[in-house]
N, C-alpha and C positions, 0 to 999 in steps of 0.2 A: 667804350663806355657801356655801362649797364645800369639799370635803374630798378628800384623796388616799385612795384606797381602801386600807385596811389589812386587809380581810377580804373574803369573797365570800358572796353569797347561795347557799343550797342550790338545787338544781334545782327542788324543789317550791316554793320561794319565788319563783323567777323565773317559774314557771308561774302562781302565784297573782297576782303583780304584773301579769302579762300579761292575766289574766282580766278585769281591770277594764274592758278595752276593749269587752266585750260590751254593757255597759249603754249607754254613749254611742253605740256603733255602732247599736244598735237604734233610738235616737232620730234620729241624723243620717241613717241610711238611709231611715227612714220619711219624713223631710223631703225628701231628695234624690230618691228614687224616686217618691214619691206626691204631693208637695205640688202640683206643677204640674198633674198629672192631677186631683187632688181639687178644687182651686179652679176649674179650668176646666170639668170635666165634671160634677161633682156640685154644687158651690156656684154655678156659673154665671158666674164672672168671665172676661172676655175674654182672649184669648191674649197680646196685647201688654202689658196691665196685669199679668197674672200673671208673665210673663217679666221685666218691669221691676221688680216688687217683689222677686223673687228676686235679681236683679242688684244692686239698690240695697242690699239687706241685706248682700251680700258686701262692698260698698264700705264701708258704715258700720262693719261689724265690723272691717275692716282698720284703721280709724282707731284703734280701741281696743286692738288686739292688742299693739302695742309697749308701750303703757302697762301692760298686764297683765303682760308679761314683766319690765319694769323693777320693777313692784311686787313680783313674786315674788322677784327677786334682792335687793330692798331691804326685805324684811320686817323689822320691828323685832326686835332681838336677843332680847328676852325671849320673843317668840312662837316664834322659831326654837329656843330652848332648851326651850321647853315642849312644842311639838308638831312643829316643823319647818315651813319656809316653804311647801313644796309641799303638805303635808297641810292646813295652815291654809286655803289658798285653795280646796282641793278640798272641805273641810268646808262652806265658804260657797257655793261655786259649784254643787255637785251638786244640792242641793234647788231652787235657783233655776232651774237648767236644766230640771228636770222640770216645774215650774210653768208656765214660759213655753211649753214643749212642749205641754202640755195646752191652754192658751189658743189657741195657734197652730192646732191641728187642730180645735178645737171652737168656732167663732165663734157668736155669737148668731144665732138664726134671723131671717129677714126683713130682713136688711141689703140696701140697694140697692148698685149697683155702686161708687159713691164710697166708702161706709163699709166695704164689704167689702174694697176695695183698701187702705184705711187700716188696717183690722184686720190684714190679711195683712202689710202693710209693717211695722207697729209690732211685732207679736209675732215676725215672722221676724227682724227686726233684734235684738230682745231675746234670742230663742233662740240666734242665732249668736253674740251677745255672750257669753252664759254658756257656750256650747259652747267658744268660744275661751278663756274663763276656765278651764274644766276641762282642755282639751287642753294649753294652755301649761303649766299646773302639773304635769300628769301626765307630759308628754314631757320637760320640763326636770328631772324627778326621775330619769329614766333614766340620764344620765351620772354621777349621784352614787352609783348603786348597781350599776352594771355596768361591765365592762371591754370594750374594743373587740372582743376575740375572742368575747364573749358576745352582742353586740348583734344580729347577724343572727339568731341563735337566738331571742333574746327577741322580735325583730320578727316572726319566724315564728309564735311562740306567740300574740302579739298579733293577728296577721292571721288565724290560725285562729279565734280568738274573734270577730274582725271578720266573718269569713265566716259564722259561726253567726248572729251578729246580723243580718247583711245578708239571709241566707236567711229567717230568721223574719220580718223586717220586710217583705220582698218577698212572701212567701207570704201573710202576714196581709192585706196590701192587695189582693193578687190575689183572695183569697177574698171580701173585702168588696166589691170591684167586681163580682165575679161574682154575688153575692147582690143587689146594688143594682139590677141590671137587672130582676129580678122582684119584689123586696120592699125598696124603699128604706128603710122604717121599720126593718125588722130589720137592714139593713146598717148604718145609723147607730148602732143600739144595739150591734152587734158592734164597730164602730169605737171607740165610747166605752170598751168593756171592754178592747180592745187598747191604746188610748192610756194609760189609767190603769195597766194592768198593766206596760207597758214603762217608764213613768215611775217606778214603784215599784222595778222591777228595777235601774234605773240607780243609784238612791240606795243600795240595799242592797249591790251589788257594790263600789261605790267605798268605802263605809264599812267593808266587810269588809277590803279591802286596806289602808286607812288604819290600821286597828287592828293588823294583823299584820306589815306590812313596815316596817323601820326607815327613818327619814327620811334618814339618811346612813350611810356605812360607813367613817368615818374621823374625824380631828380637824377641828374647825371652824376655819376660817382667815378673816382679815379680807377684806372686799370693798372695791373701789376706789370712788371717787366716781362719781356718776351720769354726769358728763361723760366720765370715763375708760371706763366701761362702754360707753357709746354709741360712743366713738371706736374701740373694739376692732373692732366689726363693720363700722363705716364704712370703716376702713382695710383690712379683709379683702376684697380684690377677688375672691378665689377664691370665698368664701362668697356674696357678692352675685351673682356670675355664676351660681352653682349655683341660687340661689333663683329667679332670672329664668328659667332653663331649666326648672326644676321647674314653675314657674307656666305656662310656655308649653304643655308637654304636658298640664298639668292642664286647660287650657281645653277641649280636645277631649273628654277623658274626663269632665269635669263636664257638658258638654253632652249626651253620650251617656247618662250616669246620669239626667239630668233627663228625657230623652225615652225612657227604656228601655222603659216599658210601651207607648208608642205604636209604637216601632220593632219590638218583637217581635210585636205584634198586627197591624200593617199590613204590614211588610216580610216577616216570617217566617210570617205568616198563622196565628199561634197564637191561636185564638179561645176554646177551652174552658178551664175552670179546670184540668182535667187537663193540657192542653198547656202551660199557663203553669207549673204546678207541676213538670212534667218539666224544662222549661228552667231554672227557678230552682234545683232540686236539682242538676241536671247542672252548671250553671255554677258553683255553690258548690263541689261536689266537685272539679271540675277546677281551680278556683282554688286550693284547698288543696293539690292534687297539685302545682300550679305552685310553691307555696312551697317544697316539699321539693326540687323539681327545681332551682330557682334557688339555694337555699341550698347544695345539694351542688355545683353548678357553681361558685358563688363560692368555696367552700372549696377545691375542686380547683385553681382558678386563682390563689387568693390575692388576688383583687381583685374589686371591684364594678362596674367600668366595662364590661367586656365583656358580662357577663350583662345589664346594663341596655340596652346597644346592641342585642344580639341579640333581646331581648324586644320592643324597640320596632319592629324590622324585622318580626317575626312579627305584631305587632298591626296594623301598617299593611296588610300583605297580607290579613289577615282582614277588616279594616274596609272595604277597597276592594271586597271581594267582595260586600258588601251592594248595591252599585250594579250589579255585573256579572251576578250570578246572579238569574234570575227564578223566583220561587216562586209557583205558582198556588194551592196548598193546603198545609195543614200536613203536614209530613213528619218522622216521628220521627228518621230517620237524619240528615237535614240539621240538624234542631234540635240533636241531640246533638253532631254534628260541629262546628257553629258554636260551641256552648257550650264544647266541649273546647278548640278552638283559641283562642277569645277569652279563656277563663278562664286558660289557661296563659300566654298572651301578656301580658295586663295584670297578672298576679299580681305581677310584679317591681315594678310601679309602687307597689303597696301594701307590698311587703316591704322593698325596699332604701332608699328615701329616709329612713325613720326612722333606720336605722343610719348612713346617710351624714351626716345632720345631727348626730347624737350624736358621731360621729368628728370633725366639723369644730369642734364646741364644744370638745372635749378638745384638739384641735390648737391652737386659738386660746388656750386657757388655758395650754398648754405654752409657747407663744411669749411670752405675757405674763410667765410665771414666769422664763424665760430672760433677759428684758430687765430685770425689776424685782426678781427674787428674792422675790416674794410671789405667793401663789396668789389667784385671783379666781373669783367665781361669776358666770358670764355665760350659763348655760344658759337662764334665763328670758328674758333680753334677746334672745338669738339666736333662740329659738323665737318670741318675740313679733314680731321683725323679719321672720322667715320667714312668719309667719301674715299680717301686714299686707300683705306683698307678694303672697302667694298669693291673698288675698281680693280685692285690687284686680284682679289678672290674671284670676282665675276669674270675676269678675263679667262679663267679656266672654262667657264661655260661657253665662251666663244669658240675655243679650240674644240671642245666636245661637240658643239653644233656642227663644225666643219667635218669632224670624223663621222658623225652620225649620217650626215648628208652624203659623204663620199662613199660609204658602205651601204647606204639606203636602209638604215636601221630604224626607220621612223616608228615602226610598230613597237619598238622597245624603248623609245625615248621617255615614256612615262615611268618605266622601271628605273632608268638611269636617274631621272629627276627625283624619284622617290628615295633613292639611296641617300642623297644629300639631305632630304627632309628628315629622314630617320636619324641620321647622324646629328643634325641640329636638334631634333627632339630629345635625344638622349643627353645632349650637352646642356639643355636648359636647366637641369638640376644644379649646375655649377654657377648660375647667375641669379641675382636678385633683380627682377624686372620692376616690381612695384616699390621703388625706392621712396616714394612720397605717400605711401599708405599710412593710415592712422597708426598702425603698429610701429612703423619706422619713425614717425614723428614723435612718438611717446618714448622711444628708446633712447 
């Protein structure tokens, strides 16, 4: 079911809806930032197997993402009337996400390489499956309760919470790794406390939003057949191209996220827990500052294309500097400068695509309405298709991370990531991002 909006959420409700991202972000950032490092350096799994397990999980999850989106759009009518399709799947997916997260991070002791690889692969796949479960339901809820002029603001609030979650996750793992060097037993105990705490937070914040935010803001309208739903995005060439472009520049950024702890310790020479904490806090603060900068820039221009292009250029220049600048010892000024430029540069990657996808969903629904004079709900299907494509493409980043680690090419990781950003930048000319601009509406 989909509705035409007949009312609006209050600003406090938009902020509350956005706050749900902090829980899932705590979990996914713990996975993205620390899983490779944890299984390789603490649990003893070799580089290639660890990278392969991470990449395979992305591929496996991609297979299920479209199905999850279609299920969300085709939730039985009595469930939609009772609780709403998005809320229903979130109620089921949120606890399952936390359980698989706990099992992923805390494998049984004494496993050999083969069984440790199988454990990582199994629960990494399940974790990403339920993360897709939650993400597709949550993001496909957004077009039903927000208007296009609200979406960059909502995305900003979401990403502020994302940044809080990312900071907490990164600092937590930095502290754990710092303690592990001197006291492995105490480090594992602390890791258990962190894992269980974040798993609980994820469920609590989602259930709070489910209880307080309406499932829709308008009249419920019929949905088309499954065949018709799939045909909508298959025929939408612009949407398909955007997903491919989004996936390409995600490859480099996913690889960087996977290797982040290695990069900042080996390339930037940040060795102490204090150095790492300064980088983490600085990077988070500057990323949040970037959200406000790019949102203001987008509002001033009335479009999302130029801010995205300019941020990609900035990111490429910063990442290439990793290979050019030689750092012999940790330097506070260089650390803060790098975190400033990188944080602002890549913040648009987190800010704009969510709003762009919601706009494309609404635009596709408008096109269907004009052709058939009936409204359709395709938010779940579109988000599912986007996620299946992104996971397949991002899996390349997992393999690349394993290769970079195996050959210790950390210094050139920024150059590798920049290659994908440049390719994505060049391909932007073939996609229309601002589909709901005034010019589009008038045409």
